[in-house]
All heavy atoms as a GROMACS GRO file, in nm:
protein
  566
    1MET      N    1   7.537   5.925   4.456
    1MET     CA    2   7.610   5.819   4.394
    1MET      C    3   7.584   5.817   4.242
    1MET      O    4   7.672   5.787   4.165
    1MET     CB    5   7.570   5.686   4.454
    1MET     CG    6   7.593   5.675   4.602
    1MET     SD    7   7.732   5.579   4.661
    1MET     CE    8   7.745   5.441   4.562
    2LYS      N    9   7.461   5.852   4.205
    2LYS     CA   10   7.424   5.848   4.064
    2LYS      C   11   7.515   5.940   3.981
    2LYS      O   12   7.573   5.896   3.881
    2LYS     CB   13   7.280   5.892   4.051
    2LYS     CG   14   7.233   5.906   3.912
    2LYS     CD   15   7.086   5.954   3.910
    2LYS     CE   16   7.039   5.997   3.775
    2LYS     NZ   17   6.904   6.051   3.778
    3HIS      N   18   7.528   6.063   4.019
    3HIS     CA   19   7.606   6.161   3.941
    3HIS      C   20   7.755   6.151   3.972
    3HIS      O   21   7.838   6.180   3.887
    3HIS     CB   22   7.558   6.303   3.965
    3HIS     CG   23   7.415   6.324   3.923
    3HIS    ND1   24   7.377   6.322   3.792
    3HIS    CD2   25   7.302   6.343   3.996
    3HIS    CE1   26   7.246   6.341   3.784
    3HIS    NE2   27   7.199   6.354   3.908
    4ALA      N   28   7.788   6.112   4.092
    4ALA     CA   29   7.930   6.107   4.137
    4ALA      C   30   8.003   5.988   4.079
    4ALA      O   31   8.126   5.990   4.076
    4ALA     CB   32   7.938   6.104   4.287
    5GLN      N   33   7.932   5.884   4.039
    5GLN     CA   34   7.995   5.758   3.997
    5GLN      C   35   8.084   5.705   4.107
    5GLN      O   36   8.192   5.656   4.082
    5GLN     CB   37   8.071   5.777   3.865
    5GLN     CG   38   7.980   5.824   3.751
    5GLN     CD   39   8.059   5.852   3.622
    5GLN    OE1   40   8.168   5.804   3.603
    5GLN    NE2   41   8.001   5.931   3.538
    6ALA      N   42   8.038   5.716   4.231
    6ALA     CA   43   8.116   5.677   4.345
    6ALA      C   44   8.095   5.527   4.377
    6ALA      O   45   7.993   5.472   4.352
    6ALA     CB   46   8.077   5.758   4.468
    7SER      N   47   8.196   5.468   4.434
    7SER     CA   48   8.189   5.331   4.482
    7SER      C   49   8.183   5.323   4.633
    7SER      O   50   8.151   5.222   4.689
    7SER     CB   51   8.306   5.248   4.431
    7SER     OG   52   8.430   5.302   4.482
    8HIS      N   53   8.209   5.438   4.696
    8HIS     CA   54   8.208   5.442   4.842
    8HIS      C   55   8.160   5.578   4.891
    8HIS      O   56   8.203   5.680   4.835
    8HIS     CB   57   8.352   5.418   4.896
    8HIS     CG   58   8.364   5.425   5.044
    8HIS    ND1   59   8.331   5.321   5.128
    8HIS    CD2   60   8.407   5.523   5.125
    8HIS    CE1   61   8.355   5.353   5.252
    8HIS    NE2   62   8.399   5.476   5.253
    9VAL      N   63   8.076   5.581   4.992
    9VAL     CA   64   8.029   5.704   5.054
    9VAL      C   65   8.043   5.692   5.202
    9VAL      O   66   8.009   5.589   5.260
    9VAL     CB   67   7.878   5.733   5.017
    9VAL    CG1   68   7.829   5.854   5.092
    9VAL    CG2   69   7.860   5.749   4.867
   10GLU      N   70   8.096   5.796   5.263
   10GLU     CA   71   8.111   5.801   5.408
   10GLU      C   72   8.026   5.914   5.463
   10GLU      O   73   8.035   6.030   5.417
   10GLU     CB   74   8.258   5.827   5.442
   10GLU     CG   75   8.288   5.838   5.589
   10GLU     CD   76   8.434   5.868   5.611
   10GLU    OE1   77   8.523   5.800   5.550
   10GLU    OE2   78   8.463   5.964   5.685
   11ILE      N   79   7.940   5.881   5.562
   11ILE     CA   80   7.852   5.978   5.621
   11ILE      C   81   7.878   5.982   5.770
   11ILE      O   82   7.886   5.880   5.835
   11ILE     CB   83   7.706   5.943   5.594
   11ILE    CG1   84   7.678   5.939   5.445
   11ILE    CG2   85   7.611   6.043   5.663
   11ILE    CD1   86   7.542   5.881   5.409
   12SER      N   87   7.892   6.103   5.825
   12SER     CA   88   7.903   6.116   5.972
   12SER      C   89   7.816   6.230   6.017
   12SER      O   90   7.784   6.324   5.943
   12SER     CB   91   8.050   6.140   6.010
   12SER     OG   92   8.096   6.263   5.963
   13LEU      N   93   7.776   6.217   6.145
   13LEU     CA   94   7.685   6.313   6.205
   13LEU      C   95   7.731   6.334   6.348
   13LEU      O   96   7.758   6.236   6.419
   13LEU     CB   97   7.542   6.256   6.203
   13LEU     CG   98   7.428   6.343   6.246
   13LEU    CD1   99   7.411   6.461   6.150
   13LEU    CD2  100   7.299   6.261   6.248
   14ALA      N  101   7.742   6.458   6.390
   14ALA     CA  102   7.783   6.488   6.527
   14ALA      C  103   7.701   6.607   6.578
   14ALA      O  104   7.669   6.698   6.500
   14ALA     CB  105   7.932   6.523   6.530
   15ALA      N  106   7.668   6.605   6.706
   15ALA     CA  107   7.594   6.715   6.764
   15ALA      C  108   7.677   6.774   6.879
   15ALA      O  109   7.743   6.704   6.953
   15ALA     CB  110   7.460   6.662   6.817
   16SER      N  111   7.666   6.905   6.891
   16SER     CA  112   7.719   6.976   7.005
   16SER      C  113   7.601   7.044   7.076
   16SER      O  114   7.484   7.019   7.036
   16SER     CB  115   7.822   7.081   6.959
   16SER     OG  116   7.757   7.184   6.892
   17ASP      N  117   7.628   7.129   7.172
   17ASP     CA  118   7.520   7.198   7.239
   17ASP      C  119   7.440   7.286   7.146
   17ASP      O  120   7.320   7.304   7.164
   17ASP     CB  121   7.573   7.282   7.355
   17ASP     CG  122   7.628   7.196   7.469
   17ASP    OD1  123   7.582   7.080   7.481
   17ASP    OD2  124   7.711   7.244   7.546
   18ALA      N  125   7.506   7.342   7.045
   18ALA     CA  126   7.440   7.442   6.964
   18ALA      C  127   7.417   7.402   6.819
   18ALA      O  128   7.338   7.466   6.747
   18ALA     CB  129   7.521   7.571   6.965
   19SER      N  130   7.485   7.298   6.770
   19SER     CA  131   7.471   7.269   6.628
   19SER      C  132   7.482   7.120   6.597
   19SER      O  133   7.529   7.042   6.678
   19SER     CB  134   7.575   7.348   6.546
   19SER     OG  135   7.705   7.301   6.578
   20LEU      N  136   7.441   7.090   6.476
   20LEU     CA  137   7.446   6.957   6.422
   20LEU      C  138   7.537   6.963   6.300
   20LEU      O  139   7.513   7.046   6.213
   20LEU     CB  140   7.306   6.908   6.382
   20LEU     CG  141   7.292   6.768   6.323
   20LEU    CD1  142   7.321   6.667   6.433
   20LEU    CD2  143   7.153   6.750   6.268
   21LEU      N  144   7.640   6.879   6.295
   21LEU     CA  145   7.733   6.880   6.185
   21LEU      C  146   7.720   6.751   6.105
   21LEU      O  147   7.734   6.642   6.162
   21LEU     CB  148   7.876   6.898   6.234
   21LEU     CG  149   7.986   6.905   6.127
   21LEU    CD1  150   7.965   7.028   6.039
   21LEU    CD2  151   8.123   6.908   6.191
   22LEU      N  152   7.694   6.764   5.978
   22LEU     CA  153   7.681   6.649   5.887
   22LEU      C  154   7.794   6.655   5.787
   22LEU      O  155   7.823   6.762   5.732
   22LEU     CB  156   7.544   6.657   5.816
   22LEU     CG  157   7.523   6.562   5.698
   22LEU    CD1  158   7.520   6.416   5.746
   22LEU    CD2  159   7.400   6.595   5.623
   23SER      N  160   7.855   6.541   5.761
   23SER     CA  161   7.961   6.532   5.664
   23SER      C  162   7.932   6.416   5.570
   23SER      O  163   7.899   6.305   5.616
   23SER     CB  164   8.094   6.509   5.734
   23SER     OG  165   8.198   6.479   5.641
   24VAL      N  166   7.937   6.441   5.440
   24VAL     CA  167   7.918   6.337   5.338
   24VAL      C  168   8.034   6.346   5.241
   24VAL      O  169   8.060   6.451   5.185
   24VAL     CB  170   7.783   6.355   5.262
   24VAL    CG1  171   7.767   6.245   5.156
   24VAL    CG2  172   7.665   6.360   5.356
   25ARG      N  173   8.103   6.234   5.228
   25ARG     CA  174   8.224   6.231   5.143
   25ARG      C  175   8.213   6.108   5.049
   25ARG      O  176   8.174   6.000   5.097
   25ARG     CB  177   8.346   6.218   5.233
   25ARG     CG  178   8.476   6.215   5.159
   25ARG     CD  179   8.594   6.188   5.256
   25ARG     NE  180   8.590   6.263   5.379
   25ARG     CZ  181   8.668   6.366   5.408
   25ARG    NH1  182   8.759   6.405   5.321
   25ARG    NH2  183   8.656   6.429   5.522
   26ASP      N  184   8.247   6.126   4.923
   26ASP     CA  185   8.250   6.013   4.832
   26ASP      C  186   8.380   6.004   4.755
   26ASP      O  187   8.460   6.098   4.758
   26ASP     CB  188   8.129   6.015   4.736
   26ASP     CG  189   8.137   6.126   4.633
   26ASP    OD1  190   8.244   6.145   4.572
   26ASP    OD2  191   8.037   6.195   4.610
   27ASP      N  192   8.402   5.893   4.692
   27ASP     CA  193   8.525   5.871   4.613
   27ASP      C  194   8.498   5.879   4.464
   27ASP      O  195   8.570   5.818   4.385
   27ASP     CB  196   8.588   5.737   4.648
   27ASP     CG  197   8.502   5.619   4.610
   27ASP    OD1  198   8.384   5.638   4.567
   27ASP    OD2  199   8.552   5.505   4.618
   28GLY      N  200   8.397   5.958   4.426
   28GLY     CA  201   8.356   5.966   4.286
   28GLY      C  202   8.442   6.058   4.202
   28GLY      O  203   8.558   6.088   4.237
   29ILE      N  204   8.385   6.101   4.093
   29ILE     CA  205   8.461   6.180   3.994
   29ILE      C  206   8.484   6.324   4.034
   29ILE      O  207   8.566   6.393   3.971
   29ILE     CB  208   8.392   6.172   3.854
   29ILE    CG1  209   8.252   6.233   3.861
   29ILE    CG2  210   8.394   6.030   3.802
   29ILE    CD1  211   8.186   6.244   3.724
   30GLY      N  212   8.411   6.374   4.132
   30GLY     CA  213   8.428   6.513   4.174
   30GLY      C  214   8.374   6.609   4.068
   30GLY      O  215   8.308   6.569   3.975
   31GLY      N  216   8.405   6.734   4.088
   31GLY     CA  217   8.363   6.834   3.993
   31GLY      C  218   8.223   6.892   4.014
   31GLY      O  219   8.171   6.963   3.930
   32ALA      N  220   8.161   6.860   4.130
   32ALA     CA  221   8.027   6.913   4.158
   32ALA      C  222   8.039   7.067   4.168
   32ALA      O  223   8.128   7.119   4.236
   32ALA     CB  224   7.973   6.856   4.288
   33ASP      N  225   7.948   7.136   4.108
   33ASP     CA  226   7.951   7.283   4.104
   33ASP      C  227   7.812   7.336   4.120
   33ASP      O  228   7.729   7.332   4.028
   33ASP     CB  229   8.010   7.330   3.970
   33ASP     CG  230   8.023   7.480   3.962
   33ASP    OD1  231   7.992   7.552   4.059
   33ASP    OD2  232   8.067   7.527   3.853
   34PRO      N  233   7.779   7.394   4.239
   34PRO     CA  234   7.647   7.449   4.261
   34PRO      C  235   7.608   7.558   4.161
   34PRO      O  236   7.490   7.577   4.130
   34PRO     CB  237   7.657   7.510   4.401
   34PRO     CG  238   7.768   7.436   4.466
   34PRO     CD  239   7.865   7.404   4.356
   35ALA      N  240   7.705   7.625   4.103
   35ALA     CA  241   7.677   7.732   4.007
   35ALA      C  242   7.620   7.680   3.876
   35ALA      O  243   7.564   7.752   3.796
   35ALA     CB  244   7.804   7.813   3.981
   36ARG      N  245   7.635   7.549   3.850
   36ARG     CA  246   7.585   7.491   3.726
   36ARG      C  247   7.441   7.444   3.740
   36ARG      O  248   7.392   7.368   3.654
   36ARG     CB  249   7.672   7.375   3.681
   36ARG     CG  250   7.809   7.420   3.636
   36ARG     CD  251   7.888   7.311   3.564
   36ARG     NE  252   7.864   7.177   3.616
   36ARG     CZ  253   7.954   7.087   3.642
   36ARG    NH1  254   8.082   7.114   3.619
   36ARG    NH2  255   7.924   6.968   3.686
   37GLY      N  256   7.370   7.487   3.845
   37GLY     CA  257   7.231   7.455   3.857
   37GLY      C  258   7.203   7.316   3.906
   37GLY      O  259   7.098   7.259   3.884
   38SER      N  260   7.297   7.257   3.978
   38SER     CA  261   7.279   7.124   4.030
   38SER      C  262   7.185   7.122   4.150
   38SER      O  263   7.144   7.227   4.199
   38SER     CB  264   7.414   7.062   4.070
   38SER     OG  265   7.464   7.130   4.184
   39GLY      N  266   7.155   7.004   4.201
   39GLY     CA  267   7.073   6.992   4.318
   39GLY      C  268   7.140   7.051   4.442
   39GLY      O  269   7.074   7.072   4.545
   40LEU      N  270   7.266   7.080   4.432
   40LEU     CA  271   7.336   7.142   4.546
   40LEU      C  272   7.284   7.281   4.575
   40LEU      O  273   7.283   7.327   4.690
   40LEU     CB  274   7.486   7.148   4.518
   40LEU     CG  275   7.559   7.014   4.514
   40LEU    CD1  276   7.702   7.031   4.471
   40LEU    CD2  277   7.550   6.942   4.646
   41THR      N  278   7.237   7.351   4.474
   41THR     CA  279   7.180   7.484   4.495
   41THR      C  280   7.056   7.479   4.580
   41THR      O  281   7.039   7.556   4.675
   41THR     CB  282   7.149   7.551   4.358
   41THR    OG1  283   7.267   7.556   4.281
   41THR    CG2  284   7.094   7.691   4.378
   42GLY      N  285   6.967   7.387   4.550
   42GLY     CA  286   6.847   7.370   4.632
   42GLY      C  287   6.878   7.324   4.772
   42GLY      O  288   6.814   7.372   4.867
   43LEU      N  289   6.976   7.241   4.789
   43LEU     CA  290   7.017   7.198   4.921
   43LEU      C  291   7.072   7.314   5.001
   43LEU      O  292   7.038   7.336   5.117
   43LEU     CB  293   7.122   7.087   4.909
   43LEU     CG  294   7.175   7.029   5.040
   43LEU    CD1  295   7.061   6.969   5.123
   43LEU    CD2  296   7.281   6.924   5.011
   44ALA      N  297   7.155   7.396   4.937
   44ALA     CA  298   7.211   7.515   5.002
   44ALA      C  299   7.100   7.613   5.044
   44ALA      O  300   7.104   7.668   5.156
   44ALA     CB  301   7.310   7.586   4.912
   45ASP      N  302   6.999   7.631   4.962
   45ASP     CA  303   6.886   7.719   4.995
   45ASP      C  304   6.815   7.670   5.122
   45ASP      O  305   6.782   7.750   5.210
   45ASP     CB  306   6.789   7.724   4.882
   45ASP     CG  307   6.838   7.805   4.762
   45ASP    OD1  308   6.940   7.874   4.777
   45ASP    OD2  309   6.777   7.790   4.653
   46ARG      N  310   6.794   7.539   5.131
   46ARG     CA  311   6.724   7.484   5.249
   46ARG      C  312   6.809   7.496   5.374
   46ARG      O  313   6.758   7.532   5.482
   46ARG     CB  314   6.688   7.339   5.220
   46ARG     CG  315   6.579   7.324   5.119
   46ARG     CD  316   6.561   7.176   5.079
   46ARG     NE  317   6.456   7.158   4.982
   46ARG     CZ  318   6.465   7.174   4.854
   46ARG    NH1  319   6.582   7.209   4.801
   46ARG    NH2  320   6.366   7.154   4.774
   47VAL      N  321   6.935   7.469   5.364
   47VAL     CA  322   7.027   7.479   5.477
   47VAL      C  323   7.033   7.623   5.528
   47VAL      O  324   7.022   7.650   5.647
   47VAL     CB  325   7.168   7.425   5.442
   47VAL    CG1  326   7.269   7.462   5.550
   47VAL    CG2  327   7.162   7.275   5.424
   48GLU      N  328   7.049   7.715   5.438
   48GLU     CA  329   7.061   7.855   5.473
   48GLU      C  330   6.929   7.909   5.532
   48GLU      O  331   6.930   7.995   5.621
   48GLU     CB  332   7.107   7.938   5.355
   48GLU     CG  333   7.253   7.907   5.320
   48GLU     CD  334   7.296   7.964   5.185
   48GLU    OE1  335   7.217   8.033   5.120
   48GLU    OE2  336   7.412   7.934   5.149
   49ALA      N  337   6.815   7.858   5.486
   49ALA     CA  338   6.686   7.901   5.541
   49ALA      C  339   6.671   7.861   5.687
   49ALA      O  340   6.598   7.925   5.761
   49ALA     CB  341   6.570   7.838   5.459
   50LEU      N  342   6.741   7.759   5.726
   50LEU     CA  343   6.741   7.716   5.868
   50LEU      C  344   6.848   7.784   5.953
   50LEU      O  345   6.865   7.754   6.070
   50LEU     CB  346   6.761   7.562   5.877
   50LEU     CG  347   6.648   7.480   5.816
   50LEU    CD1  348   6.688   7.333   5.814
   50LEU    CD2  349   6.519   7.499   5.897
   51GLY      N  350   6.923   7.875   5.887
   51GLY     CA  351   7.030   7.946   5.958
   51GLY      C  352   7.160   7.869   5.962
   51GLY      O  353   7.248   7.902   6.039
   52GLY      N  354   7.175   7.770   5.876
   52GLY     CA  355   7.296   7.690   5.872
   52GLY      C  356   7.389   7.729   5.759
   52GLY      O  357   7.365   7.827   5.689
   53SER      N  358   7.493   7.651   5.744
   53SER     CA  359   7.589   7.673   5.637
   53SER      C  360   7.625   7.540   5.571
   53SER      O  361   7.615   7.433   5.634
   53SER     CB  362   7.716   7.741   5.690
   53SER     OG  363   7.782   7.656   5.784
   54ILE      N  364   7.665   7.550   5.447
   54ILE     CA  365   7.704   7.432   5.371
   54ILE      C  366   7.831   7.465   5.296
   54ILE      O  367   7.847   7.577   5.243
   54ILE     CB  368   7.592   7.386   5.276
   54ILE    CG1  369   7.633   7.258   5.203
   54ILE    CG2  370   7.552   7.495   5.180
   54ILE    CD1  371   7.516   7.192   5.129
   55HIS      N  372   7.924   7.369   5.292
   55HIS     CA  373   8.050   7.386   5.219
   55HIS      C  374   8.070   7.262   5.130
   55HIS      O  375   8.051   7.151   5.175
   55HIS     CB  376   8.166   7.403   5.313
   55HIS     CG  377   8.153   7.519   5.405
   55HIS    ND1  378   8.178   7.650   5.366
   55HIS    CD2  379   8.113   7.528   5.535
   55HIS    CE1  380   8.153   7.730   5.463
   55HIS    NE2  381   8.113   7.659   5.570
   56VAL      N  382   8.103   7.291   5.004
   56VAL     CA  383   8.123   7.181   4.908
   56VAL      C  384   8.266   7.191   4.858
   56VAL      O  385   8.309   7.293   4.806
   56VAL     CB  386   8.026   7.193   4.788
   56VAL    CG1  387   8.051   7.081   4.689
   56VAL    CG2  388   7.880   7.189   4.836
   57ARG      N  389   8.342   7.081   4.872
   57ARG     CA  390   8.473   7.068   4.812
   57ARG      C  391   8.465   6.953   4.713
   57ARG      O  392   8.432   6.839   4.754
   57ARG     CB  393   8.580   7.039   4.918
   57ARG     CG  394   8.608   7.162   5.002
   57ARG     CD  395   8.715   7.131   5.104
   57ARG     NE  396   8.655   7.034   5.198
   57ARG     CZ  397   8.714   6.983   5.305
   57ARG    NH1  398   8.838   7.021   5.331
   57ARG    NH2  399   8.655   6.899   5.384
   58SER      N  400   8.494   6.981   4.588
   58SER     CA  401   8.474   6.880   4.484
   58SER      C  402   8.566   6.903   4.365
   58SER      O  403   8.522   6.942   4.258
   58SER     CB  404   8.327   6.879   4.440
   58SER     OG  405   8.302   6.774   4.354
   59THR      N  406   8.692   6.878   4.385
   59THR     CA  407   8.790   6.892   4.279
   59THR      C  408   8.775   6.771   4.183
   59THR      O  409   8.764   6.658   4.230
   59THR     CB  410   8.933   6.896   4.336
   59THR    OG1  411   8.937   7.002   4.432
   59THR    CG2  412   9.033   6.918   4.228
   60ALA      N  413   8.777   6.795   4.056
   60ALA     CA  414   8.762   6.688   3.958
   60ALA      C  415   8.868   6.579   3.985
   60ALA      O  416   8.986   6.609   4.006
   60ALA     CB  417   8.780   6.743   3.818
   61GLY      N  418   8.821   6.459   3.990
   61GLY     CA  419   8.908   6.342   4.010
   61GLY      C  420   8.933   6.304   4.153
   61GLY      O  421   8.998   6.202   4.179
   62THR      N  422   8.886   6.386   4.247
   62THR     CA  423   8.914   6.355   4.390
   62THR      C  424   8.790   6.330   4.474
   62THR      O  425   8.799   6.320   4.595
   62THR     CB  426   8.996   6.470   4.453
   62THR    OG1  427   8.913   6.587   4.455
   62THR    CG2  428   9.123   6.496   4.381
   63GLY      N  429   8.674   6.320   4.412
   63GLY     CA  430   8.554   6.298   4.490
   63GLY      C  431   8.497   6.429   4.543
   63GLY      O  432   8.543   6.539   4.509
   64THR      N  433   8.394   6.417   4.624
   64THR     CA  434   8.324   6.533   4.676
   64THR      C  435   8.310   6.518   4.828
   64THR      O  436   8.284   6.410   4.878
   64THR     CB  437   8.183   6.543   4.612
   64THR    OG1  438   8.202   6.562   4.471
   64THR    CG2  439   8.106   6.663   4.668
   65HIS      N  440   8.328   6.630   4.898
   65HIS     CA  441   8.307   6.634   5.043
   65HIS      C  442   8.216   6.753   5.074
   65HIS      O  443   8.245   6.865   5.042
   65HIS     CB  444   8.438   6.650   5.117
   65HIS     CG  445   8.424   6.643   5.263
   65HIS    ND1  446   8.523   6.691   5.348
   65HIS    CD2  447   8.328   6.596   5.345
   65HIS    CE1  448   8.483   6.672   5.474
   65HIS    NE2  449   8.366   6.614   5.472
   66ILE      N  450   8.098   6.724   5.132
   66ILE     CA  451   8.002   6.823   5.165
   66ILE      C  452   7.988   6.825   5.317
   66ILE      O  453   7.968   6.719   5.379
   66ILE     CB  454   7.863   6.794   5.102
   66ILE    CG1  455   7.878   6.793   4.949
   66ILE    CG2  456   7.762   6.897   5.146
   66ILE    CD1  457   7.752   6.746   4.878
   67THR      N  458   7.999   6.944   5.379
   67THR     CA  459   7.973   6.957   5.521
   67THR      C  460   7.858   7.054   5.541
   67THR      O  461   7.849   7.158   5.471
   67THR     CB  462   8.097   7.006   5.596
   67THR    OG1  463   8.141   7.127   5.539
   67THR    CG2  464   8.209   6.903   5.593
   68VAL      N  465   7.771   7.020   5.633
   68VAL     CA  466   7.653   7.102   5.666
   68VAL      C  467   7.655   7.126   5.814
   68VAL      O  468   7.668   7.030   5.893
   68VAL     CB  469   7.523   7.031   5.619
   68VAL    CG1  470   7.402   7.115   5.662
   68VAL    CG2  471   7.523   7.004   5.472
   69ASP      N  472   7.640   7.252   5.853
   69ASP     CA  473   7.632   7.287   5.996
   69ASP      C  474   7.494   7.351   6.017
   69ASP      O  475   7.464   7.457   5.958
   69ASP     CB  476   7.745   7.386   6.027
   69ASP     CG  477   7.760   7.409   6.177
   69ASP    OD1  478   7.682   7.354   6.255
   69ASP    OD2  479   7.850   7.486   6.214
   70LEU      N  480   7.412   7.286   6.101
   70LEU     CA  481   7.277   7.338   6.128
   70LEU      C  482   7.262   7.375   6.275
   70LEU      O  483   7.306   7.298   6.360
   70LEU     CB  484   7.172   7.229   6.095
   70LEU     CG  485   7.159   7.190   5.951
   70LEU    CD1  486   7.067   7.068   5.939
   70LEU    CD2  487   7.105   7.302   5.869
   71PRO      N  488   7.203   7.488   6.304
   71PRO     CA  489   7.181   7.525   6.445
   71PRO      C  490   7.070   7.436   6.504
   71PRO      O  491   6.967   7.410   6.443
   71PRO     CB  492   7.134   7.670   6.436
   71PRO     CG  493   7.075   7.685   6.303
   71PRO     CD  494   7.150   7.588   6.212
   72LEU      N  495   7.094   7.385   6.623
   72LEU     CA  496   6.994   7.299   6.688
   72LEU      C  497   6.883   7.384   6.753
   72LEU      O  498   6.771   7.336   6.768
   72LEU     CB  499   7.061   7.213   6.795
   72LEU     CG  500   7.142   7.100   6.742
   72LEU    CD1  501   7.210   7.023   6.855
   72LEU    CD2  502   7.058   7.003   6.657
   73GLU      N  503   6.913   7.505   6.789
   73GLU     CA  504   6.809   7.588   6.854
   73GLU      C  505   6.685   7.602   6.768
   73GLU      O  506   6.573   7.587   6.816
   73GLU     CB  507   6.869   7.727   6.883
   73GLU     CG  508   6.770   7.815   6.956
   73GLU     CD  509   6.833   7.948   6.990
   73GLU    OE1  510   6.946   7.950   7.049
   73GLU    OE2  511   6.773   8.052   6.960
   74TYR      N  512   6.699   7.629   6.640
   74TYR     CA  513   6.587   7.643   6.551
   74TYR      C  514   6.509   7.510   6.543
   74TYR      O  515   6.388   7.505   6.551
   74TYR     CB  516   6.632   7.684   6.411
   74TYR     CG  517   6.519   7.707   6.313
   74TYR    CD1  518   6.444   7.822   6.313
   74TYR    CD2  519   6.486   7.609   6.223
   74TYR    CE1  520   6.343   7.841   6.226
   74TYR    CE2  521   6.384   7.624   6.133
   74TYR     CZ  522   6.310   7.743   6.138
   74TYR     OH  523   6.206   7.760   6.049
   75ALA      N  524   6.580   7.400   6.526
   75ALA     CA  525   6.517   7.270   6.517
   75ALA      C  526   6.436   7.238   6.641
   75ALA      O  527   6.323   7.187   6.635
   75ALA     CB  528   6.620   7.161   6.489
   76LEU      N  529   6.489   7.268   6.759
   76LEU     CA  530   6.417   7.244   6.883
   76LEU      C  531   6.295   7.330   6.895
   76LEU      O  532   6.191   7.287   6.939
   76LEU     CB  533   6.510   7.264   7.003
   76LEU     CG  534   6.628   7.165   7.014
   76LEU    CD1  535   6.721   7.203   7.129
   76LEU    CD2  536   6.574   7.024   7.036
   77ALA      N  537   6.308   7.457   6.856
   77ALA     CA  538   6.192   7.549   6.864
   77ALA      C  539   6.082   7.503   6.773
   77ALA      O  540   5.964   7.504   6.810
   77ALA     CB  541   6.238   7.690   6.829
   78GLN      N  542   6.112   7.456   6.652
   78GLN     CA  543   6.010   7.412   6.559
   78GLN      C  544   5.943   7.284   6.608
   78GLN      O  545   5.825   7.263   6.591
   78GLN     CB  546   6.072   7.388   6.420
   78GLN     CG  547   6.118   7.514   6.355
   78GLN     CD  548   6.002   7.608   6.322
   78GLN    OE1  549   5.897   7.610   6.383
   78GLN    NE2  550   6.019   7.687   6.219
   79GLY      N  551   6.022   7.195   6.671
   79GLY     CA  552   5.967   7.070   6.721
   79GLY      C  553   5.874   7.087   6.841
   79GLY      O  554   5.790   7.005   6.871
   80ALA      N  555   5.891   7.199   6.910
   80ALA     CA  556   5.811   7.224   7.031
   80ALA      C  557   5.674   7.280   7.002
   80ALA      O  558   5.588   7.286   7.084
   80ALA     CB  559   5.886   7.318   7.125
   81VAL      N  560   5.653   7.326   6.877
   81VAL     CA  561   5.529   7.392   6.841
   81VAL      C  562   5.417   7.288   6.820
   81VAL      O  563   5.433   7.184   6.775
   81VAL     CB  564   5.543   7.477   6.715
   81VAL    CG1  565   5.413   7.534   6.668
   81VAL    CG2  566   5.644   7.589   6.744
   0.00000   0.00000   0.00000
């Protein structure tokens, strides 16, 4: 919210047998770009280290929508140790 200048954020979370899908969408200024050294780069590194994927859609003026898909198998294996 700080950088996005958003007034509304929508968060959803869904699980299937194999993965956890997280969606975060805001109505802010958009224009988020992981290539500019933002916090999105660090987030992507963490997601990918868990075997997941992250997608960022952030056209200037239209807000930002981030989706993260994480495998549940890894999370369950780590929790069992």
